[in-house]
N, C-alpha and C positions, 0 to 999 in steps of 0.2 A: 971956574967952580963947576963942579960936576952936578948934573941934573938928577932927576928922579931915577933915570935908567942906571946911572952909576951906583946909586945907593942900593938898588934892588938886584944888582948883578951877582954879588957874592951869595945872596939867598937863593936865587935861581940856579946858580952853579952847585950849591950845596944840595938842593932838592934833586938836581939831575944826577949828582954823584951818588946820593942815597938810593935813588931809584935804580941806577945801574948795578950798584953793589947788591941790593936786595934781589934784583933779578938774576945776578950771577950766582948768588947763593941758592936761589930756588932752581936754577938750571942744573947746578951741580947735584943738588938733592934729587931732582927728578932723574938725572942721568945716571946716578950711581945706585939708586934704590931699586935693585932688581927683585922681582917677585921670587918667592921660594919655588923651587922646581920638583921637589920631592914631597910626598904626602907627609912624611915625618917632619919636614921643615915647617909645614903648615901647622902641625900640632905644637911644635916648639914655639912658633910665632904667636900662638894664642895667649901665652902667658905674658909676652912682652912684645908690643907692637908700637914702636916709636912714631910711626908716620900715619896714625889713623886720622889725625886732625888735618883736614883739607884746607888749604889756603884759599882756594878759589871755588870752583864747582867741579863736579865729576866730568863735565863736558870738556874742560880745559885742564890737561895735565900740568903738573908742577913745572916740568921743564919748558913746556911751551909758554906758560905764564912768565917764567923767568926770562925767556927770550923777548917776549913782548915788553917787559920792563926795562931790559937792557936797551932795546931800540928806542923806547919812549925817553929814557934817560939821555941817550945820544942826541935824539932829535931835539930835546929841550936845551941842551947845551949848544947845539949848532944854531937854533933859533936865537938864543940869548946872545950868542956872539955876533950874528948877523944884525941883530937889532942894535947892539952897541956900536958896531962899525958904522951903520947907517945914521945913528944919532949924532955922531961926531962931526 
């Protein structure tokens, strides 16, 4: 019979995968969202700015936060795996 670690493993893996997926999306968003380079582009962007909403703070860009989340997701998966191997 599997103990508590066996019951919680799928939840921890799901949290890890969600964290890594959100991090990858933020990283792609931060890496592909180049600022406008011409003054006319700034004027055009005033009417429609899809990325005004900040996920984190201005000190941490979206791409860096994405990398942090990917690393945290991978670390959680590794720690969960090591904990399961040790419990058996």
